[in-house]
C-alpha positions, -999 to 999 in steps of 0.1 A, spaced: -2 0 -1 28 23 8 42 17 -25 13 23 -44 9 58 -24 43 71 -32 44 61 -70 11 80 -71 22 109 -49 48 115 -76 26 115 -105 3 141 -86 33 161 -78 44 160 -116 11 171 -128 7 198 -106 42 213 -116 32 208 -155 0 224 -148 15 250 -134 42 257 -160 14 257 -185 -9 284 -169 24 306 -166 40 302 -201 25 312 -235 13 285 -261 46 285 -278 68 283 -250 45 251 -236 47 238 -271 84 238 -268 92 232 -234 64 209 -223 59 183 -250 81 162 -239 77 162 -201 40 159 -208 47 126 -231 70 114 -204 44 120 -177 18 103 -198 38 71 -201 48 72 -163 10 75 -157 3 40 -174 32 22 -156 19 36 -123 -17 25 -133 -3 -10 -141 15 -12 -112 -13 -1 -87 -39 -28 -104 -13 -51 -101 -11 -43 -63 -43 -38 -56 -48 -75 -70 -23 -88 -46 -40 -69 -17 -74 -78 -23 -64 -115 -35 -93 -137 -46 -118 -110 -39 -101 -86 -67 -110 -111 -94 -152 -107 -88 -174 -89 -105 -196 -80 -78 -189 -70 -40 -160 -59 -23 -135 -64 -53 -161 -49 -80 -138 -19 -80 -103 -34 -86 -118 -58 -111 -133 -29 -130 -99 -9 -126 -79 -37 -137 -100 -46 -168 -99 -11 -180 -64 3 -169 -51 -10 -204 -72 14 -222 -53 47 -209 -22 32 -222 -36 26 -252 -59 56 -262 -33 79 -243 -2 66 -271 18 39 -266 41 35 -239 75 35 -260 60 63 -283 56 86 -254 91 79 -242 106 82 -276 89 116 -280 99 128 -243 134 121 -252 137 134 -286 121 169 -273 147 168 -249 173 164 -271 161 189 -297 166 217 -274 202 206 -258 228 227 -263 251 210 -290 283 210 -262 264 195 -238 281 162 -220 257 135 -212 
């Protein structure tokens, strides 16, 4: 449960950070500076939702497999969490976009 909370808090913080930046940037600056971080955030959100789904199934045990009763919410989340990954863009594509955007504006003499 602690690992689930920690990962979700990290996503919440990152989302609030990007939202704050979006509210204080022009559209052109958003497109230039935030396209990569938003893509990486989307990829991380899908990974965290998969982790949370798996851990919730472990916590609920056999009840996580039932469509009614106490396991109803876990079953619903477990079956639908993959849609966010598919509809939000493939994780590999989002990560690639994030890295390409970061490299695009990297100074040519920067050492990695």
